[in-house]
C-alpha positions in Angstrom: 143.3 127.3 273.3 146.2 127.4 271.0 146.0 123.7 270.9 143.1 121.7 270.2 143.2 118.4 272.1 139.0 117.9 272.8 137.9 114.4 273.5 135.7 113.2 270.9 132.1 112.2 271.7 129.0 110.7 269.3 129.0 109.1 266.6 131.7 109.5 264.1 130.5 110.8 260.3 133.6 111.4 258.3 137.1 112.4 259.5 139.9 113.6 257.7 143.6 115.2 258.8 145.3 118.4 257.8 148.9 119.3 258.2 149.8 122.9 258.6 153.2 124.3 259.9 154.0 120.8 261.1 151.2 120.3 263.0 148.8 117.1 261.7 145.4 117.9 262.5 142.5 115.3 262.8 139.0 116.8 262.3 135.9 114.7 262.9 132.5 115.3 262.2 130.4 113.8 264.8 126.4 113.8 265.5 126.0 114.4 268.9 122.2 114.5 269.7 120.7 115.6 266.7 123.1 118.2 266.1 126.7 117.4 264.0 129.6 118.6 266.2 133.2 119.3 264.9 136.3 118.0 267.1 139.8 119.6 265.8 142.3 117.3 267.5 146.0 118.9 267.1 148.4 115.3 266.9 150.5 116.2 269.9 151.9 115.2 273.8 149.0 116.7 276.0 151.8 118.7 278.0 152.2 120.9 274.7 148.6 122.7 276.0 150.9 123.7 279.1 153.3 126.0 277.0 152.3 129.8 276.6 152.3 131.0 273.4 151.8 134.8 274.5 154.9 134.2 276.9 156.8 133.9 273.6 155.6 136.7 271.7 156.5 138.7 274.9 159.8 137.3 275.4 161.0 137.7 271.5 159.5 141.4 271.5 162.0 141.8 274.6 164.9 140.7 272.2 165.3 137.5 274.1 166.7 134.3 272.4 163.4 131.9 272.5 165.9 128.9 272.3 166.7 129.7 276.5 162.8 130.0 276.8 162.4 126.5 275.0 164.7 124.9 277.6 163.2 126.8 280.3 160.0 125.4 279.5 161.7 121.9 279.6 162.7 122.2 282.9 159.7 123.5 284.2 157.9 120.1 282.4 160.2 117.8 284.0 159.4 118.9 287.0 156.2 118.6 286.9 156.3 115.0 285.8 156.1 115.3 281.8 159.0 113.9 280.1 159.7 115.8 276.4 161.0 114.1 273.6 163.8 115.0 271.1 160.5 116.8 268.8 160.0 119.2 271.7 161.8 122.1 270.5 160.2 121.7 266.9 156.7 120.9 268.3 156.8 124.3 270.2 158.4 126.4 267.7 155.3 125.3 265.5 152.7 125.5 267.9 153.8 128.5 268.7 154.1 130.0 264.9 150.8 128.8 264.3 149.5 130.6 266.9 151.3 134.0 266.6 151.8 134.4 262.5 148.3 131.7 261.7 144.9 131.6 263.3 146.0 129.1 266.2 143.9 126.1 266.6 141.3 127.3 264.0 144.0 126.8 261.4 143.2 123.8 260.2 139.6 124.3 260.0 140.1 127.0 257.1 141.8 124.3 255.3 139.2 122.0 255.3 137.6 122.1 252.0 134.5 120.7 253.3 133.7 124.1 255.1 132.0 127.2 253.3 132.0 129.7 256.3 133.0 130.2 260.0 131.4 132.3 262.3 133.5 133.3 265.5 132.2 135.2 269.0 132.4 135.2 272.1 129.9 132.3 272.5 131.9 129.9 270.3 132.8 128.5 266.8 130.3 127.6 264.3 131.0 126.3 260.9 128.8 125.9 257.3 129.9 122.6 256.2 128.4 121.4 253.0 127.0 117.9 253.8 126.4 118.8 257.6 125.1 122.3 257.5 125.4 124.6 260.4 127.9 122.6 263.2 129.4 123.7 266.3 132.8 123.4 266.7 134.8 122.2 270.5 137.7 123.7 271.3 138.9 123.0 275.1 139.8 126.0 276.9 143.4 125.3 278.2 145.5 126.0 281.3 149.2 127.4 280.6 152.0 127.9 282.4 155.0 130.9 282.7 158.6 130.0 284.4 158.9 133.2 284.8 162.4 132.2 287.3 164.9 130.0 286.5 166.6 129.7 290.0 164.4 129.3 292.0 161.8 127.9 289.4 158.6 129.8 289.8 155.7 129.2 287.3 152.6 130.8 287.3 149.2 129.5 285.5 146.5 131.0 283.4 143.8 130.0 281.1 143.4 130.7 277.5 139.6 131.3 277.0 137.6 131.9 273.5 137.8 135.5 274.5 141.7 135.3 274.0 141.1 133.3 270.6 139.1 135.3 269.0 141.0 138.7 270.0 143.9 137.0 268.7 142.9 136.3 265.3 141.2 139.7 265.0 144.9 140.7 266.3 146.7 138.7 263.5 144.3 139.7 260.8 144.7 143.0 261.3 148.7 142.0 260.9 148.5 139.5 258.1 146.1 142.0 256.2 148.0 145.3 257.2 144.4 146.8 258.1 144.1 148.4 261.2 141.1 147.3 263.2 140.3 150.6 266.0 137.7 152.2 267.4 137.9 154.8 264.4 137.7 151.8 262.2 135.5 149.2 263.5 134.5 147.4 260.4 136.8 145.4 258.2 136.3 143.1 255.6 139.5 141.5 254.0 141.3 138.7 252.4 144.0 136.9 253.4 145.5 135.1 250.5 148.0 132.7 251.5 144.8 130.9 253.5 142.3 131.7 250.7 140.0 133.1 253.3 138.0 136.6 253.5 137.3 137.8 256.9 134.6 140.1 257.8 135.0 141.7 261.6 133.5 143.6 263.6 134.0 145.1 267.1 133.5 147.9 269.6 132.4 150.4 269.6 129.6 149.1 266.6 129.6 145.9 268.7 131.1 142.8 270.5 133.7 141.5 268.9 132.3 139.1 265.8 134.2 137.6 263.1 132.6 136.1 259.9 135.1 133.9 257.7 134.3 133.2 254.1 136.6 130.2 252.4 137.0 130.7 249.2 137.1 127.9 246.9 140.8 126.7 246.2 140.3 126.4 242.7 138.1 128.9 240.7 134.3 127.8 239.8 133.5 126.9 236.3 130.4 126.7 234.9 131.0 122.8 234.2 131.8 122.2 237.9 128.7 124.3 239.1 126.5 122.1 236.8 128.1 118.8 238.5 127.3 120.4 241.7 123.4 121.0 240.3 123.1 124.5 240.9 122.1 124.9 237.1 121.2 122.7 234.3 123.9 122.0 231.4 121.4 124.1 229.0 121.2 127.0 231.3 125.0 127.0 231.9 125.2 126.5 227.7 123.2 130.0 227.1 125.0 131.7 229.8 128.3 130.9 228.0 127.2 131.9 224.7 125.8 135.2 226.2 129.1 136.3 227.6 131.1 135.7 224.4 128.4 137.3 222.9 129.5 140.5 225.2 125.7 140.3 226.1 125.7 141.7 230.0 125.0 139.6 232.6 123.5 140.6 235.8 123.2 138.1 238.4 121.0 138.9 241.6 119.6 136.3 244.4 119.3 136.6 248.1 122.5 136.7 250.2 124.7 133.2 250.5 122.9 132.0 246.9 126.2 132.0 244.9 126.1 135.3 243.2 129.6 135.6 243.0 130.3 132.1 242.4 128.3 132.1 239.3 129.7 135.1 238.0 133.1 133.8 238.5 132.2 130.7 236.8 130.7 132.6 233.7 134.0 134.8 233.4 136.2 131.6 233.3 134.5 130.6 230.0 135.2 133.6 228.1 138.2 133.6 225.7 141.1 133.8 227.9 143.1 136.4 225.7 140.1 139.1 226.4 140.8 141.5 228.3 139.2 141.3 231.7 139.4 143.7 234.4 138.2 142.5 238.1 136.8 145.0 240.3 136.0 144.1 243.9 135.9 145.6 247.1 137.7 142.3 248.7 139.6 139.9 246.6 137.6 137.3 246.2 137.3 136.2 242.5 139.7 134.4 240.5 140.5 133.5 236.7 143.7 131.8 236.3 145.2 131.3 233.0 143.3 134.8 231.8 144.2 138.0 230.6 143.5 139.9 233.7 143.5 143.2 235.8 142.6 143.2 239.3 141.4 146.8 240.9 140.6 146.8 244.3 138.1 149.8 245.6 139.4 152.1 248.5 137.9 153.4 251.7 138.9 156.8 253.1 139.3 156.5 257.0 142.0 159.2 257.3 143.1 162.9 256.7 144.1 163.2 253.2 143.5 159.8 252.4 141.0 160.4 249.1 138.4 157.5 248.7 138.9 155.3 245.1 135.1 154.3 244.1 134.0 151.6 242.1 132.7 154.3 239.8 135.9 155.0 239.2 137.7 152.2 238.9 134.7 151.1 236.0 135.9 154.3 234.0 139.4 153.7 234.5 139.0 150.2 233.1 137.7 151.4 229.8 140.1 153.6 229.8 142.8 150.6 229.6 140.9 148.8 226.3 138.8 146.4 228.7 137.2 144.2 226.6 135.1 143.0 229.8 134.1 144.6 233.1 133.3 142.1 235.9 132.4 143.8 239.5 131.8 141.4 242.0 128.9 143.5 243.1 127.4 146.7 242.3 125.1 148.3 245.2 126.0 152.1 245.4 124.4 154.3 242.7 127.0 155.8 241.0 128.5 152.4 240.5 125.3 150.7 238.9 125.5 153.8 236.3 129.4 153.5 235.8 128.8 149.9 235.0 125.3 149.7 233.1 126.9 153.1 231.3 130.0 150.7 230.2 128.5 147.3 229.5 125.7 149.4 227.1 128.5 150.6 224.9 130.3 147.6 223.8 131.8 146.4 226.3 131.2 142.6 228.2 130.2 142.7 231.4 129.3 140.6 234.8 128.0 141.5 238.0 125.8 141.0 241.1 123.3 142.5 242.7 121.7 141.6 245.8 117.8 141.4 245.4 115.5 138.8 246.2 113.7 138.9 242.8 113.0 140.3 239.4 110.3 142.7 240.9 112.3 143.4 244.0 115.1 144.3 241.7 113.5 146.8 239.8 112.2 148.5 242.7 115.8 148.3 244.0 117.1 149.8 240.7 114.8 152.6 240.3 116.0 154.2 243.1 119.5 154.0 242.0 119.6 154.9 238.3 116.1 156.0 236.1 114.3 154.3 233.9 115.7 150.7 234.3 113.2 148.9 232.7 114.7 150.3 229.4 118.2 149.5 230.4 117.1 145.9 231.4 116.1 145.1 227.8 119.5 144.5 226.5 120.8 142.8 230.0 120.3 139.1 230.8 118.9 138.9 234.1 120.0 135.5 236.3 117.6 134.9 238.8 119.6 132.7 241.9 117.6 130.8 244.5 118.6 129.4 247.9 116.9 126.9 249.9 117.5 125.2 252.9 116.7 121.3 252.5 116.4 118.5 255.6 118.6 115.9 255.0 119.1 112.8 256.9 122.6 111.7 258.2 120.9 108.5 259.8 121.1 107.8 263.6 118.2 110.2 264.4 120.0 113.2 263.1 118.7 115.8 260.0 120.6 118.9 258.8 119.7 121.7 256.6 121.6 121.7 253.6 122.0 124.9 251.8 121.0 124.3 248.3 121.9 126.9 245.7 120.1 127.2 241.7 119.4 128.9 239.1 115.9 129.7 239.1 115.7 131.6 236.0 117.9 133.5 232.8 115.8 136.4 231.8 117.2 137.0 228.0 116.8 139.8 225.5 114.8 139.5 222.5 117.9 139.7 220.1 119.8 136.6 221.5 116.6 134.5 220.5 116.6 135.7 216.9 120.0 134.8 216.4 119.8 132.1 213.6 122.8 130.2 214.8 122.3 129.8 218.6 120.5 126.6 218.8 123.5 124.6 217.2 126.3 126.9 218.9 124.4 125.7 222.3 124.6 122.4 221.2 128.4 122.5 220.9 128.9 124.1 224.1 126.5 121.8 226.0 128.6 118.6 224.6 132.1 120.6 225.8 130.8 121.6 228.9 129.8 117.5 229.5 133.1 116.1 228.6 134.9 119.4 231.0 132.8 118.0 234.7 135.9 116.8 236.2 138.6 118.6 234.0 141.5 120.2 235.0 141.8 124.0 234.3 144.6 123.5 232.2 142.0 121.2 229.9 139.2 123.9 230.2 141.3 126.5 228.9 142.7 124.4 225.9 138.9 123.5 224.9 137.6 127.3 225.5 140.1 128.2 223.1 140.2 125.4 220.4 136.5 126.2 220.3 137.5 129.9 218.9 140.1 128.5 216.9 137.8 126.7 214.9 134.5 129.1 215.3 
């Protein structure tokens, strides 16, 4: 399962080619019956599936020259009736490299911009696609050989299965992010910055091994981009931009997967680039290129002598750094909630997210975490997000559920509505957002700076 050359079936919906580590992969989305399936097909000769990358890993660990093993494989494949060409050496190195140092045949899937989430467990692989909803990924189990002796040549056979793939991805996540996954630490959430993905892994003794991958956007979210995608209106975007500029604290609530962090990132992107922003996160999932930014990360404690560093401590540290804005990817614990509320009600701008289905549930949850939340919320703008799954007809009898995220409501402090210049200001901001729908980040930052130059 280190190489995917599965044969496609069904009716083609779309396709794309992704190149990684020298391997070209054709990814086809096809309707098969009433579901959409994904067929990643590496553009390599079929005999490459016989090469065992785990054998190379063991070989190198023993201090042996991998070139000798490539030569041995070439002899073994010739003996089996195959004809390796002049590209064989480089192709084997690329396949082995992708297996050992990346994520095997799933690597191109992680680079597909249409994919938002990947779910991997012992039952298989599924992805959530922006256009096709939940899709099944088809990967074939492969038979590998090991040329264990040269004279006389002896070949042993083995199968690489989905279990091998899942276990190896977990091992590579731990290796690449320098985060151990053990029985003592079976729950891990980490980000791989090279591939811009966030892994959430659970394994024994908590559960059977399960991996969720969130694909982070290749370009940062901005309000014009979210308006273009239909998540919020241009009027709502202009209002949120103005609130952030005025340092009105913004609390974004909504169910899981409703785009809370994406909206928080988009609002922060519109604030003055030269204003000091401190991003406080448990995992690296927010990106503000071109801004004056410091990132601080929470640290859990899993060993003797290792002191945990909480978000509450990081918020206090951010204030000592002179932060203009304290942006937290999510507040959950009482200490975090109290620290963020204390920071943003003393003149600092701030944005954070909070898990709640609606406004009333937010009040109930906050009442448990901090006293008198209604009094505090009088000075805070609350953005309520919704999440629906909309049936969409793709033709040929195929219907999928597309995820639709949207801004339900923005509850604004009364003091904002009393400002006499807000109506004209929002008109200017609406015009700028409309002009920046397809603009690159450099142009967006220039337009924001220009707005404040003339203010």
